[in-house]
C-alpha positions in Angstrom: 81.2 -68.2 148.4 82.5 -66.6 151.7 80.9 -68.0 154.9 80.0 -64.6 156.1 78.1 -63.7 152.9 76.2 -67.0 153.0 75.3 -66.3 156.6 74.1 -62.8 155.7 72.0 -64.3 152.9 70.4 -66.9 155.3 69.7 -64.0 157.7 67.9 -62.2 155.0 65.8 -65.2 154.0 64.9 -66.2 157.6 64.4 -62.6 158.6 62.3 -62.0 155.6 59.9 -64.8 156.6 59.7 -63.7 160.2 59.2 -60.1 159.1 56.4 -61.0 156.7 54.6 -62.7 159.5 55.2 -59.7 161.8 54.1 -57.3 159.1 50.8 -59.2 158.6 50.3 -59.1 162.4 51.0 -55.4 162.4 48.5 -54.7 159.6 45.9 -56.8 161.3 46.4 -55.0 164.5 46.2 -51.6 162.8 43.0 -52.7 161.0 41.6 -53.9 164.4 42.1 -50.3 165.7 45.3 -50.6 167.7 47.7 -47.6 167.8 50.8 -48.2 165.7 53.0 -48.5 168.8 50.8 -51.3 170.3 50.5 -52.9 166.9 54.3 -52.9 166.6 54.7 -54.6 170.0 52.1 -57.2 169.1 53.9 -57.9 165.8 57.3 -58.0 167.6 56.0 -60.6 170.1 54.7 -62.7 167.3 58.1 -63.1 165.7 60.1 -63.8 168.8 59.9 -67.6 169.2 60.0 -68.4 165.5 62.8 -66.0 164.9 64.9 -67.5 167.7 64.7 -71.0 166.4 65.1 -70.1 162.8 68.1 -67.8 163.4 69.7 -70.2 165.8 69.6 -73.2 163.5 69.3 -71.8 159.9 71.1 -68.5 160.0 73.9 -69.2 162.4 74.0 -73.0 162.6 74.7 -72.6 166.3 74.5 -75.7 168.5 75.6 -74.0 171.7 73.7 -73.8 175.0 70.2 -72.5 174.1 69.3 -71.4 177.6 71.8 -68.6 177.8 71.1 -67.7 174.1 67.4 -67.3 174.6 67.9 -64.6 177.2 70.5 -62.8 175.1 68.2 -63.1 172.1 65.3 -61.7 174.1 67.6 -58.8 175.2 68.6 -58.1 171.6 64.9 -58.4 170.5 63.9 -55.9 173.3 66.6 -53.5 172.1 65.4 -54.0 168.5 61.8 -53.2 169.7 62.9 -50.0 171.3 65.1 -49.0 168.4 62.5 -50.0 165.8 59.6 -48.2 167.6 61.7 -45.0 167.8 62.6 -45.2 164.1 59.0 -46.1 163.2 57.7 -43.1 165.1 60.2 -40.9 163.4 59.2 -42.1 160.0 55.5 -41.6 160.8 55.4 -38.6 163.0 58.4 -36.6 161.6 58.7 -37.8 158.0 55.0 -38.1 157.5 54.9 -41.6 156.1 51.8 -43.7 156.4 52.1 -46.6 158.9 51.7 -49.2 156.2 54.7 -47.7 154.3 56.8 -46.7 157.3 56.9 -50.3 158.7 58.6 -51.9 155.6 60.9 -48.9 155.3 61.9 -49.3 158.9 63.0 -52.9 158.3 66.1 -51.6 156.7 67.2 -50.0 160.0 66.0 -52.8 162.3 67.4 -55.7 160.2 70.9 -54.1 160.1 70.7 -53.4 163.9 69.5 -57.0 164.6 72.1 -58.8 162.5 75.0 -56.9 164.1 73.8 -57.6 167.6 72.8 -61.2 167.0 76.1 -62.1 165.3 78.1 -60.5 168.1 76.1 -61.0 171.2 73.8 -64.0 170.8 75.0 -66.7 168.4 78.3 -68.2 167.5 78.1 -68.9 163.8 79.1 -72.5 162.8 82.7 -72.4 161.7 83.6 -69.4 163.8 84.1 -71.4 166.9 87.8 -71.6 167.9 88.9 -75.2 168.4 91.4 -76.1 171.1 
């Protein structure tokens, strides 16, 4: 199987686990009375550390310098938060979806956005490193 397809599958599995955790945090925050934007930020923060470690080691197999990667990862995650919050608001306020349904629908947009940015800006997938 092609390395890029395997990496995409690993991204889906890792991202699915992190997303499930974030979704449960989102639902708990909504049930606790938080506005959906605050609940989304809370859920986003919950997945940050686990997501970095899992994507670094499992998805991309990157063993490069983690100190610079963490800052790029946080930057991508912040962009994802902004993008995801905007698309979540559009799904809820413009399309009229309930928050519990809009959140998983929004994953389609945010997952695609995240994979593209992580694979190009944060991690160097194992096997993609040019050898001198």
